[in-house]
N, CA, C and O atoms as a Tinker XYZ file with bonds, in Angstrom:
   472  protein
     1  N    254.402000  222.948000 -103.727000    73     2
     2  CA   254.418000  224.222000 -103.032000    64     1     3
     3  C    253.153000  225.029000 -103.351000    63     2     4     5
     4  O    252.558000  225.637000 -102.460000    81     3
     5  N    252.748000  225.031000 -104.624000    73     3     6
     6  CA   251.552000  225.754000 -105.053000    64     5     7
     7  C    250.322000  225.216000 -104.328000    63     6     8     9
     8  O    249.482000  225.993000 -103.873000    81     7
     9  N    250.211000  223.899000 -104.219000    73     7    10
    10  CA   249.089000  223.264000 -103.541000    64     9    11
    11  C    249.083000  223.616000 -102.054000    63    10    12    13
    12  O    248.021000  223.774000 -101.451000    81    11
    13  N    250.260000  223.737000 -101.477000    73    11    14
    14  CA   250.377000  224.073000 -100.059000    64    13    15
    15  C    249.797000  225.463000  -99.773000    63    14    16    17
    16  O    249.152000  225.662000  -98.744000    81    15
    17  N    250.018000  226.402000 -100.656000    73    15    18
    18  CA   249.476000  227.750000 -100.488000    64    17    19
    19  C    247.946000  227.720000 -100.495000    63    18    20    21
    20  O    247.308000  228.347000  -99.649000    81    19
    21  N    247.360000  226.997000 -101.442000    73    19    22
    22  CA   245.903000  226.909000 -101.505000    64    21    23
    23  C    245.340000  226.228000 -100.271000    63    22    24    25
    24  O    244.288000  226.617000  -99.764000    81    23
    25  N    246.038000  225.217000  -99.792000    73    23    26
    26  CA   245.585000  224.523000  -98.579000    64    25    27
    27  C    245.667000  225.439000  -97.362000    63    26    28    29
    28  O    244.785000  225.410000  -96.503000    81    27
    29  N    246.710000  226.242000  -97.285000    73    27    30
    30  CA   246.861000  227.189000  -96.179000    64    29    31
    31  C    245.737000  228.220000  -96.197000    63    30    32    33
    32  O    245.174000  228.547000  -95.152000    81    31
    33  N    245.414000  228.727000  -97.372000    73    31    34
    34  CA   244.305000  229.683000  -97.497000    64    33    35
    35  C    242.992000  229.009000  -97.094000    63    34    36    37
    36  O    242.187000  229.601000  -96.374000    81    35
    37  N    242.773000  227.783000  -97.550000    73    35    38
    38  CA   241.534000  227.060000  -97.225000    64    37    39
    39  C    241.412000  226.828000  -95.726000    63    38    40    41
    40  O    240.342000  227.033000  -95.153000    81    39
    41  N    242.495000  226.403000  -95.084000    73    39    42
    42  CA   242.466000  226.149000  -93.640000    64    41    43
    43  C    242.216000  227.437000  -92.868000    63    42    44    45
    44  O    241.430000  227.453000  -91.921000    81    43
    45  N    242.882000  228.517000  -93.268000    73    43    46
    46  CA   242.683000  229.800000  -92.599000    64    45    47
    47  C    241.226000  230.241000  -92.720000    63    46    48    49
    48  O    240.625000  230.681000  -91.739000    81    47
    49  N    240.663000  230.124000  -93.906000    73    47    50
    50  CA   239.267000  230.509000  -94.109000    64    49    51
    51  C    238.324000  229.615000  -93.302000    63    50    52    53
    52  O    237.336000  230.097000  -92.749000    81    51
    53  N    238.624000  228.324000  -93.234000    73    51    54
    54  CA   237.786000  227.423000  -92.433000    64    53    55
    55  C    237.849000  227.777000  -90.951000    63    54    56    57
    56  O    236.834000  227.728000  -90.256000    81    55
    57  N    239.032000  228.132000  -90.469000    73    55    58
    58  CA   239.155000  228.533000  -89.063000    64    57    59
    59  C    238.362000  229.805000  -88.790000    63    58    60    61
    60  O    237.702000  229.918000  -87.757000    81    59
    61  N    238.425000  230.754000  -89.703000    73    59    62
    62  CA   237.646000  231.985000  -89.543000    64    61    63
    63  C    236.142000  231.686000  -89.604000    63    62    64    65
    64  O    235.357000  232.308000  -88.888000    81    63
    65  N    235.744000  230.742000  -90.452000    73    63    66
    66  CA   234.336000  230.344000  -90.515000    64    65    67
    67  C    233.913000  229.696000  -89.200000    63    66    68    69
    68  O    232.797000  229.920000  -88.733000    81    67
    69  N    234.790000  228.898000  -88.602000    73    67    70
    70  CA   234.478000  228.270000  -87.313000    64    69    71
    71  C    234.289000  229.332000  -86.230000    63    70    72    73
    72  O    233.406000  229.204000  -85.381000    81    71
    73  N    235.106000  230.365000  -86.258000    73    71    74
    74  CA   234.935000  231.470000  -85.315000    64    73    75
    75  C    233.580000  232.133000  -85.569000    63    74    76    77
    76  O    232.887000  232.526000  -84.630000    81    75
    77  N    233.210000  232.253000  -86.844000    73    75    78
    78  CA   231.928000  232.843000  -87.200000    64    77    79
    79  C    230.740000  232.047000  -86.701000    63    78    80    81
    80  O    229.682000  232.615000  -86.428000    81    79
    81  N    230.897000  230.745000  -86.578000    73    79    82
    82  CA   229.820000  229.914000  -86.038000    64    81    83
    83  C    229.612000  230.242000  -84.560000    63    82    84    85
    84  O    228.484000  230.253000  -84.068000    81    83
    85  N    230.708000  230.506000  -83.863000    73    83    86
    86  CA   230.643000  230.747000  -82.425000    64    85    87
    87  C    230.334000  232.198000  -82.062000    63    86    88    89
    88  O    229.691000  232.458000  -81.045000    81    87
    89  N    230.784000  233.139000  -82.884000    73    87    90
    90  CA   230.585000  234.556000  -82.588000    64    89    91
    91  C    229.614000  235.177000  -83.584000    63    90    92    93
    92  O    229.849000  235.118000  -84.790000    81    91
    93  N    228.547000  235.758000  -83.107000    73    91    94
    94  CA   227.570000  236.335000  -84.026000    64    93    95
    95  C    228.089000  237.550000  -84.802000    63    94    96    97
    96  O    227.471000  237.956000  -85.786000    81    95
    97  N    229.200000  238.129000  -84.382000    73    95    98
    98  CA   229.719000  239.301000  -85.095000    64    97    99
    99  C    230.577000  238.925000  -86.302000    63    98   100   101
   100  O    230.957000  239.787000  -87.095000    81    99
   101  N    230.877000  237.638000  -86.434000    73    99   102
   102  CA   231.693000  237.174000  -87.561000    64   101   103
   103  C    230.823000  236.397000  -88.539000    63   102   104   105
   104  O    230.027000  235.553000  -88.126000    81   103
   105  N    230.967000  236.672000  -89.827000    73   103   106
   106  CA   230.199000  235.889000  -90.803000    64   105   107
   107  C    230.793000  234.486000  -90.965000    63   106   108   109
   108  O    231.970000  234.265000  -90.679000    81   107
   109  N    229.983000  233.564000  -91.417000    73   107   110
   110  CA   230.447000  232.194000  -91.628000    64   109   111
   111  C    230.531000  231.856000  -93.108000    63   110   112   113
   112  O    231.580000  231.433000  -93.594000    81   111
   113  N    229.433000  232.042000  -93.821000    73   111   114
   114  CA   229.357000  231.601000  -95.213000    64   113   115
   115  C    230.405000  232.263000  -96.114000    63   114   116   117
   116  O    230.981000  231.571000  -96.953000    81   115
   117  N    230.684000  233.577000  -95.983000    73   115   118
   118  CA   231.729000  234.145000  -96.852000    64   117   119
   119  C    233.086000  233.452000  -96.691000    63   118   120   121
   120  O    233.814000  233.257000  -97.665000    81   119
   121  N    233.411000  233.088000  -95.461000    73   119   122
   122  CA   234.676000  232.380000  -95.252000    64   121   123
   123  C    234.618000  230.966000  -95.826000    63   122   124   125
   124  O    235.625000  230.453000  -96.314000    81   123
   125  N    233.452000  230.338000  -95.771000    73   123   126
   126  CA   233.305000  229.022000  -96.410000    64   125   127
   127  C    233.436000  229.134000  -97.924000    63   126   128   129
   128  O    233.979000  228.237000  -98.569000    81   127
   129  N    232.943000  230.228000  -98.489000    73   127   130
   130  CA   233.103000  230.437000  -99.934000    64   129   131
   131  C    234.576000  230.575000 -100.301000    63   130   132   133
   132  O    235.025000  230.021000 -101.304000    81   131
   133  N    235.322000  231.309000  -99.491000    73   131   134
   134  CA   236.762000  231.460000  -99.741000    64   133   135
   135  C    237.459000  230.109000  -99.577000    63   134   136   137
   136  O    238.329000  229.755000 -100.373000    81   135
   137  N    237.078000  229.361000  -98.549000    73   135   138
   138  CA   237.686000  228.042000  -98.327000    64   137   139
   139  C    237.408000  227.117000  -99.513000    63   138   140   141
   140  O    238.300000  226.393000  -99.955000    81   139
   141  N    236.195000  227.137000 -100.023000    73   139   142
   142  CA   235.846000  226.303000 -101.177000    64   141   143
   143  C    236.623000  226.734000 -102.408000    63   142   144   145
   144  O    237.126000  225.899000 -103.160000    81   143
   145  N    236.718000  228.043000 -102.610000    73   143   146
   146  CA   237.468000  228.578000 -103.753000    64   145   147
   147  C    238.921000  228.113000 -103.693000    63   146   148   149
   148  O    239.465000  227.644000 -104.693000    81   147
   149  N    239.549000  228.241000 -102.525000    73   147   150
   150  CA   240.950000  227.827000 -102.389000    64   149   151
   151  C    241.090000  226.311000 -102.502000    63   150   152   153
   152  O    242.013000  225.814000 -103.148000    81   151
   153  N    240.172000  225.580000 -101.872000    73   151   154
   154  CA   240.243000  224.115000 -101.928000    64   153   155
   155  C    240.075000  223.602000 -103.349000    63   154   156   157
   156  O    240.678000  222.594000 -103.716000    81   155
   157  N    239.269000  224.278000 -104.152000    73   155   158
   158  CA   239.068000  223.823000 -105.530000    64   157   159
   159  C    240.346000  223.932000 -106.350000    63   158   160   161
   160  O    240.463000  223.304000 -107.402000    81   159
   161  N    241.291000  224.710000 -105.884000    73   159   162
   162  CA   242.548000  224.890000 -106.602000    64   161   163
   163  C    243.681000  224.006000 -106.079000    63   162   164   165
   164  O    244.687000  223.826000 -106.766000    81   163
   165  N    243.532000  223.453000 -104.872000    73   163   166
   166  CA   244.639000  222.668000 -104.364000    64   165   167
   167  C    244.295000  221.593000 -103.364000    63   166   168   169
   168  O    245.192000  220.966000 -102.800000    81   167
   169  N    242.998000  221.361000 -103.129000    73   167   170
   170  CA   242.607000  220.352000 -102.157000    64   169   171
   171  C    241.236000  219.803000 -102.542000    63   170   172   173
   172  O    240.236000  220.128000 -101.902000    81   171
   173  N    241.185000  218.974000 -103.583000    73   171   174
   174  CA   239.900000  218.492000 -104.104000    64   173   175
   175  C    239.040000  217.764000 -103.071000    63   174   176   177
   176  O    237.814000  217.862000 -103.121000    81   175
   177  N    239.653000  217.041000 -102.141000    73   175   178
   178  CA   238.880000  216.313000 -101.130000    64   177   179
   179  C    238.114000  217.287000 -100.225000    63   178   180   181
   180  O    236.943000  217.071000  -99.916000    81   179
   181  N    238.786000  218.349000  -99.812000    73   179   182
   182  CA   238.119000  219.349000  -98.976000    64   181   183
   183  C    237.021000  220.050000  -99.768000    63   182   184   185
   184  O    235.940000  220.307000  -99.239000    81   183
   185  N    237.292000  220.355000 -101.012000    73   183   186
   186  CA   236.295000  220.992000 -101.865000    64   185   187
   187  C    235.038000  220.124000 -101.960000    63   186   188   189
   188  O    233.923000  220.627000 -101.818000    81   187
   189  N    235.216000  218.834000 -102.197000    73   187   190
   190  CA   234.074000  217.916000 -102.284000    64   189   191
   191  C    233.323000  217.849000 -100.955000    63   190   192   193
   192  O    232.092000  217.830000 -100.932000    81   191
   193  N    234.063000  217.816000  -99.857000    73   191   194
   194  CA   233.441000  217.746000  -98.540000    64   193   195
   195  C    232.590000  218.994000  -98.285000    63   194   196   197
   196  O    231.470000  218.888000  -97.787000    81   195
   197  N    233.116000  220.166000  -98.624000    73   195   198
   198  CA   232.374000  221.411000  -98.421000    64   197   199
   199  C    231.124000  221.468000  -99.296000    63   198   200   201
   200  O    230.057000  221.871000  -98.835000    81   199
   201  N    231.259000  221.066000 -100.547000    73   199   202
   202  CA   230.113000  221.103000 -101.462000    64   201   203
   203  C    229.028000  220.106000 -101.075000    63   202   204   205
   204  O    227.856000  220.314000 -101.389000    81   203
   205  N    229.406000  219.032000 -100.399000    73   203   206
   206  CA   228.442000  218.010000  -99.990000    64   205   207
   207  C    228.014000  218.146000  -98.532000    63   206   208   209
   208  O    227.277000  217.301000  -98.025000    81   207
   209  N    228.467000  219.195000  -97.856000    73   207   210
   210  CA   228.095000  219.414000  -96.458000    64   209   211
   211  C    226.578000  219.625000  -96.382000    63   210   212   213
   212  O    226.027000  220.399000  -97.165000    81   211
   213  N    225.899000  218.946000  -95.450000    73   211   214
   214  CA   224.439000  219.034000  -95.424000    64   213   215
   215  C    223.894000  220.435000  -95.129000    63   214   216   217
   216  O    222.832000  220.791000  -95.639000    81   215
   217  N    224.582000  221.222000  -94.334000    73   215   218
   218  CA   224.067000  222.550000  -93.995000    64   217   219
   219  C    224.595000  223.646000  -94.919000    63   218   220   221
   220  O    223.828000  224.491000  -95.378000    81   219
   221  N    225.882000  223.637000  -95.189000    73   219   222
   222  CA   226.497000  224.731000  -95.949000    64   221   223
   223  C    226.656000  224.447000  -97.438000    63   222   224   225
   224  O    226.777000  225.378000  -98.234000    81   223
   225  N    226.659000  223.185000  -97.820000    73   223   226
   226  CA   226.843000  222.814000  -99.212000    64   225   227
   227  C    225.865000  223.468000 -100.173000    63   226   228   229
   228  O    226.285000  223.985000 -101.209000    81   227
   229  N    224.553000  223.462000  -99.858000    73   227   230
   230  CA   223.599000  224.100000 -100.779000    64   229   231
   231  C    223.846000  225.607000 -100.960000    63   230   232   233
   232  O    223.677000  226.136000 -102.059000    81   231
   233  N    224.242000  226.286000  -99.891000    73   231   234
   234  CA   224.531000  227.721000  -99.995000    64   233   235
   235  C    225.751000  227.975000 -100.878000    63   234   236   237
   236  O    225.764000  228.890000 -101.702000    81   235
   237  N    226.761000  227.152000 -100.687000    73   235   238
   238  CA   227.984000  227.297000 -101.476000    64   237   239
   239  C    227.692000  227.014000 -102.950000    63   238   240   241
   240  O    228.130000  227.754000 -103.831000    81   239
   241  N    226.956000  225.948000 -103.206000    73   239   242
   242  CA   226.627000  225.592000 -104.594000    64   241   243
   243  C    225.787000  226.673000 -105.268000    63   242   244   245
   244  O    226.013000  227.008000 -106.431000    81   243
   245  N    224.812000  227.218000 -104.529000    73   243   246
   246  CA   223.963000  228.281000 -105.092000    64   245   247
   247  C    224.802000  229.499000 -105.455000    63   246   248   249
   248  O    224.579000  230.133000 -106.487000    81   247
   249  N    225.761000  229.820000 -104.604000    73   247   250
   250  CA   226.626000  230.968000 -104.894000    64   249   251
   251  C    227.510000  230.683000 -106.110000    63   250   252   253
   252  O    227.646000  231.532000 -106.990000    81   251
   253  N    228.102000  229.508000 -106.161000    73   251   254
   254  CA   228.998000  229.173000 -107.269000    64   253   255
   255  C    228.254000  229.119000 -108.602000    63   254   256   257
   256  O    228.795000  229.535000 -109.626000    81   255
   257  N    227.040000  228.620000 -108.602000    73   255   258
   258  CA   226.307000  228.446000 -109.857000    64   257   259
   259  C    225.677000  229.743000 -110.364000    63   258   260   261
   260  O    225.708000  230.021000 -111.563000    81   259
   261  N    225.102000  230.540000 -109.451000    73   259   262
   262  CA   224.343000  231.719000 -109.884000    64   261   263
   263  C    224.645000  232.990000 -109.105000    63   262   264   265
   264  O    224.038000  234.028000 -109.370000    81   263
   265  N    225.563000  232.935000 -108.155000    73   263   266
   266  CA   225.770000  234.088000 -107.293000    64   265   267
   267  C    224.537000  234.338000 -106.439000    63   266   268   269
   268  O    224.244000  235.479000 -106.081000    81   267
   269  N    223.815000  233.272000 -106.113000    73   267   270
   270  CA   222.529000  233.378000 -105.426000    64   269   271
   271  C    222.696000  233.338000 -103.910000    63   270   272   273
   272  O    223.568000  232.657000 -103.369000    81   271
   273  N    221.820000  234.099000 -103.248000    73   271   274
   274  CA   221.780000  234.154000 -101.789000    64   273   275
   275  C    220.324000  233.924000 -101.376000    63   274   276   277
   276  O    219.412000  234.529000 -101.940000    81   275
   277  N    220.112000  233.055000 -100.398000    73   275   278
   278  CA   218.741000  232.745000  -99.988000    64   277   279
   279  C    218.071000  233.953000  -99.343000    63   278   280   281
   280  O    218.728000  234.827000  -98.778000    81   279
   281  N    216.752000  233.976000  -99.445000    73   279   282
   282  CA   215.986000  235.070000  -98.840000    64   281   283
   283  C    216.178000  235.095000  -97.328000    63   282   284   285
   284  O    216.248000  236.166000  -96.724000    81   283
   285  N    216.262000  233.928000  -96.725000    73   283   286
   286  CA   216.479000  233.847000  -95.275000    64   285   287
   287  C    217.805000  234.508000  -94.902000    63   286   288   289
   288  O    217.878000  235.249000  -93.922000    81   287
   289  N    218.842000  234.242000  -95.676000    73   287   290
   290  CA   220.151000  234.841000  -95.402000    64   289   291
   291  C    220.106000  236.358000  -95.594000    63   290   292   293
   292  O    220.748000  237.105000  -94.855000    81   291
   293  N    219.348000  236.801000  -96.587000    73   291   294
   294  CA   219.210000  238.244000  -96.816000    64   293   295
   295  C    218.525000  238.913000  -95.630000    63   294   296   297
   296  O    218.965000  239.963000  -95.163000    81   295
   297  N    217.446000  238.301000  -95.146000    73   295   298
   298  CA   216.742000  238.876000  -94.006000    64   297   299
   299  C    217.599000  238.851000  -92.749000    63   298   300   301
   300  O    217.609000  239.808000  -91.974000    81   299
   301  N    218.317000  237.754000  -92.554000    73   299   302
   302  CA   219.191000  237.659000  -91.382000    64   301   303
   303  C    220.269000  238.743000  -91.427000    63   302   304   305
   304  O    220.544000  239.388000  -90.416000    81   303
   305  N    220.871000  238.940000  -92.582000    73   303   306
   306  CA   221.887000  239.988000  -92.728000    64   305   307
   307  C    221.284000  241.366000  -92.481000    63   306   308   309
   308  O    221.911000  242.220000  -91.855000    81   307
   309  N    220.070000  241.577000  -92.972000    73   307   310
   310  CA   219.402000  242.868000  -92.781000    64   309   311
   311  C    219.143000  243.130000  -91.299000    63   310   312   313
   312  O    219.399000  244.229000  -90.806000    81   311
   313  N    218.642000  242.134000  -90.598000    73   311   314
   314  CA   218.366000  242.290000  -89.167000    64   313   315
   315  C    219.663000  242.518000  -88.386000    63   314   316   317
   316  O    219.724000  243.384000  -87.514000    81   315
   317  N    220.697000  241.736000  -88.705000    73   315   318
   318  CA   221.968000  241.866000  -87.982000    64   317   319
   319  C    222.622000  243.235000  -88.235000    63   318   320   321
   320  O    223.109000  243.879000  -87.305000    81   319
   321  N    222.626000  243.663000  -89.485000    73   319   322
   322  CA   223.215000  244.971000  -89.787000    64   321   323
   323  C    222.365000  246.102000  -89.218000    63   322   324   325
   324  O    222.897000  247.126000  -88.791000    81   323
   325  N    221.053000  245.921000  -89.211000    73   323   326
   326  CA   220.180000  246.916000  -88.589000    64   325   327
   327  C    220.437000  247.029000  -87.096000    63   326   328   329
   328  O    220.502000  248.132000  -86.553000    81   327
   329  N    220.584000  245.897000  -86.439000    73   327   330
   330  CA   220.905000  245.901000  -85.008000    64   329   331
   331  C    222.264000  246.531000  -84.737000    63   330   332   333
   332  O    222.425000  247.300000  -83.790000    81   331
   333  N    223.232000  246.200000  -85.573000    73   331   334
   334  CA   224.574000  246.779000  -85.408000    64   333   335
   335  C    224.542000  248.289000  -85.605000    63   334   336   337
   336  O    225.206000  249.034000  -84.884000    81   335
   337  N    223.767000  248.728000  -86.584000    73   335   338
   338  CA   223.647000  250.165000  -86.841000    64   337   339
   339  C    222.992000  250.862000  -85.656000    63   338   340   341
   340  O    223.432000  251.938000  -85.250000    81   339
   341  N    221.957000  250.268000  -85.106000    73   339   342
   342  CA   221.283000  250.856000  -83.943000    64   341   343
   343  C    222.233000  250.977000  -82.761000    63   342   344   345
   344  O    222.302000  252.024000  -82.118000    81   343
   345  N    222.951000  249.924000  -82.483000    73   343   346
   346  CA   223.917000  249.958000  -81.377000    64   345   347
   347  C    224.980000  251.011000  -81.638000    63   346   348   349
   348  O    225.372000  251.740000  -80.726000    81   347
   349  N    225.441000  251.093000  -82.857000    73   347   350
   350  CA   226.468000  252.070000  -83.215000    64   349   351
   351  C    225.986000  253.495000  -82.960000    63   350   352   353
   352  O    226.705000  254.301000  -82.370000    81   351
   353  N    224.766000  253.804000  -83.408000    73   351   354
   354  CA   224.232000  255.163000  -83.236000    64   353   355
   355  C    223.925000  255.481000  -81.779000    63   354   356   357
   356  O    223.961000  256.646000  -81.381000    81   355
   357  N    223.622000  254.461000  -80.976000    73   355   358
   358  CA   223.355000  254.685000  -79.549000    64   357   359
   359  C    224.633000  254.760000  -78.722000    63   358   360   361
   360  O    224.604000  255.181000  -77.565000    81   359
   361  N    225.744000  254.354000  -79.309000    73   359   362
   362  CA   227.020000  254.390000  -78.600000    64   361   363
   363  C    227.603000  255.808000  -78.657000    63   362   364   365
   364  O    226.992000  256.731000  -79.195000    81   363
   365  N    228.779000  255.943000  -78.097000    73   363   366
   366  CA   229.445000  257.251000  -78.102000    64   365   367
   367  C    230.384000  257.399000  -79.301000    63   366   368   369
   368  O    231.290000  258.233000  -79.281000    81   367
   369  N    230.173000  256.603000  -80.329000    73   367   370
   370  CA   231.013000  256.688000  -81.529000    64   369   371
   371  C    230.832000  258.053000  -82.188000    63   370   372   373
   372  O    229.731000  258.605000  -82.173000    81   371
   373  N    231.889000  258.598000  -82.761000    73   371   374
   374  CA   231.760000  259.879000  -83.469000    64   373   375
   375  C    230.712000  259.777000  -84.582000    63   374   376   377
   376  O    230.595000  258.743000  -85.240000    81   375
   377  N    229.974000  260.829000  -84.782000    73   375   378
   378  CA   228.890000  260.847000  -85.769000    64   377   379
   379  C    229.395000  260.514000  -87.171000    63   378   380   381
   380  O    228.742000  259.782000  -87.915000    81   379
   381  N    230.550000  261.049000  -87.524000    73   379   382
   382  CA   231.069000  260.799000  -88.868000    64   381   383
   383  C    231.403000  259.308000  -89.052000    63   382   384   385
   384  O    231.215000  258.759000  -90.137000    81   383
   385  N    231.890000  258.669000  -88.002000    73   383   386
   386  CA   232.183000  257.233000  -88.072000    64   385   387
   387  C    230.881000  256.432000  -88.209000    63   386   388   389
   388  O    230.780000  255.535000  -89.045000    81   387
   389  N    229.895000  256.766000  -87.384000    73   387   390
   390  CA   228.607000  256.067000  -87.453000    64   389   391
   391  C    227.966000  256.247000  -88.821000    63   390   392   393
   392  O    227.410000  255.299000  -89.374000    81   391
   393  N    228.038000  257.445000  -89.366000    73   391   394
   394  CA   227.465000  257.709000  -90.688000    64   393   395
   395  C    228.205000  256.932000  -91.769000    63   394   396   397
   396  O    227.579000  256.388000  -92.678000    81   395
   397  N    229.520000  256.877000  -91.682000    73   395   398
   398  CA   230.313000  256.149000  -92.673000    64   397   399
   399  C    230.021000  254.658000  -92.653000    63   398   400   401
   400  O    229.839000  254.035000  -93.699000    81   399
   401  N    229.979000  254.099000  -91.462000    73   399   402
   402  CA   229.703000  252.663000  -91.340000    64   401   403
   403  C    228.275000  252.364000  -91.787000    63   402   404   405
   404  O    228.035000  251.363000  -92.462000    81   403
   405  N    227.340000  253.210000  -91.421000    73   403   406
   406  CA   225.947000  253.020000  -91.850000    64   405   407
   407  C    225.822000  253.060000  -93.365000    63   406   408   409
   408  O    225.050000  252.302000  -93.952000    81   407
   409  N    226.578000  253.936000  -93.990000    73   407   410
   410  CA   226.570000  254.027000  -95.455000    64   409   411
   411  C    227.088000  252.732000  -96.073000    63   410   412   413
   412  O    226.516000  252.222000  -97.037000    81   411
   413  N    228.168000  252.209000  -95.514000    73   411   414
   414  CA   228.715000  250.940000  -96.008000    64   413   415
   415  C    227.672000  249.835000  -95.849000    63   414   416   417
   416  O    227.495000  249.018000  -96.753000    81   415
   417  N    226.984000  249.803000  -94.714000    73   415   418
   418  CA   225.947000  248.788000  -94.486000    64   417   419
   419  C    224.834000  248.887000  -95.525000    63   418   420   421
   420  O    224.362000  247.870000  -96.034000    81   419
   421  N    224.418000  250.102000  -95.837000    73   419   422
   422  CA   223.349000  250.296000  -96.831000    64   421   423
   423  C    223.808000  249.804000  -98.206000    63   422   424   425
   424  O    223.045000  249.162000  -98.928000    81   423
   425  N    225.049000  250.106000  -98.559000    73   423   426
   426  CA   225.585000  249.650000  -99.847000    64   425   427
   427  C    225.638000  248.119000  -99.887000    63   426   428   429
   428  O    225.247000  247.507000 -100.881000    81   427
   429  N    226.117000  247.512000  -98.812000    73   427   430
   430  CA   226.198000  246.047000  -98.750000    64   429   431
   431  C    224.808000  245.422000  -98.848000    63   430   432   433
   432  O    224.608000  244.462000  -99.592000    81   431
   433  N    223.864000  245.958000  -98.108000    73   431   434
   434  CA   222.509000  245.391000  -98.153000    64   433   435
   435  C    221.848000  245.587000  -99.508000    63   434   436   437
   436  O    221.121000  244.711000  -99.975000    81   435
   437  N    222.093000  246.727000 -100.144000    73   435   438
   438  CA   221.554000  246.951000 -101.485000    64   437   439
   439  C    222.109000  245.913000 -102.449000    63   438   440   441
   440  O    221.363000  245.309000 -103.220000    81   439
   441  N    223.419000  245.708000 -102.402000    73   439   442
   442  CA   224.053000  244.699000 -103.260000    64   441   443
   443  C    223.479000  243.317000 -102.956000    63   442   444   445
   444  O    223.169000  242.551000 -103.869000    81   443
   445  N    223.342000  243.002000 -101.667000    73   443   446
   446  CA   222.867000  241.681000 -101.265000    64   445   447
   447  C    221.445000  241.420000 -101.766000    63   446   448   449
   448  O    221.155000  240.335000 -102.268000    81   447
   449  N    220.565000  242.403000 -101.631000    73   447   450
   450  CA   219.174000  242.204000 -102.047000    64   449   451
   451  C    219.022000  242.140000 -103.555000    63   450   452   453
   452  O    218.010000  241.648000 -104.054000    81   451
   453  N    220.014000  242.630000 -104.288000    73   451   454
   454  CA   219.987000  242.531000 -105.757000    64   453   455
   455  C    220.474000  241.165000 -106.250000    63   454   456   457
   456  O    220.314000  240.839000 -107.426000    81   455
   457  N    221.063000  240.370000 -105.361000    73   455   458
   458  CA   221.521000  239.034000 -105.751000    64   457   459
   459  C    220.316000  238.149000 -106.033000    63   458   460   461
   460  O    219.278000  238.298000 -105.388000    81   459
   461  N    220.435000  237.231000 -106.983000    73   459   462
   462  CA   219.325000  236.293000 -107.228000    64   461   463
   463  C    219.152000  235.343000 -106.050000    63   462   464   465
   464  O    220.047000  235.185000 -105.219000    81   463
   465  N    217.990000  234.721000 -105.999000    73   463   466
   466  CA   217.717000  233.733000 -104.951000    64   465   467
   467  C    217.702000  232.350000 -105.572000    63   466   468   469
   468  O    217.271000  232.181000 -106.713000    81   467
   469  N    218.174000  231.356000 -104.824000    73   467   470
   470  CA   218.193000  229.994000 -105.374000    64   469   471
   471  C    216.802000  229.432000 -105.614000    63   470   472
   472  O    216.664000  228.298000 -106.073000    81   471
């Protein structure tokens, strides 16, 4: 039963990561990190597959070993959040909402840029 819970979490995270591949508004790698975390507790085969994946495996390993994020990923996140912020401020969203979300984006980007690089 315990293993089933971890597998359910891993599958849910993988499905959300798949949505993230298709939709630019959804992140992919954070959901893969959650899937790997859950798989490591109850699905060793999936965990090994994720860690050895040619595209995502190095990112997952870098995060697990050092909490590292690549410079390319940092720049991509910065551009995407900058674009989202611009669209938000140009929309008819209430000013207080736009300011609050922009503040969260700045905090996230500050944290992200302080992460080590692989």
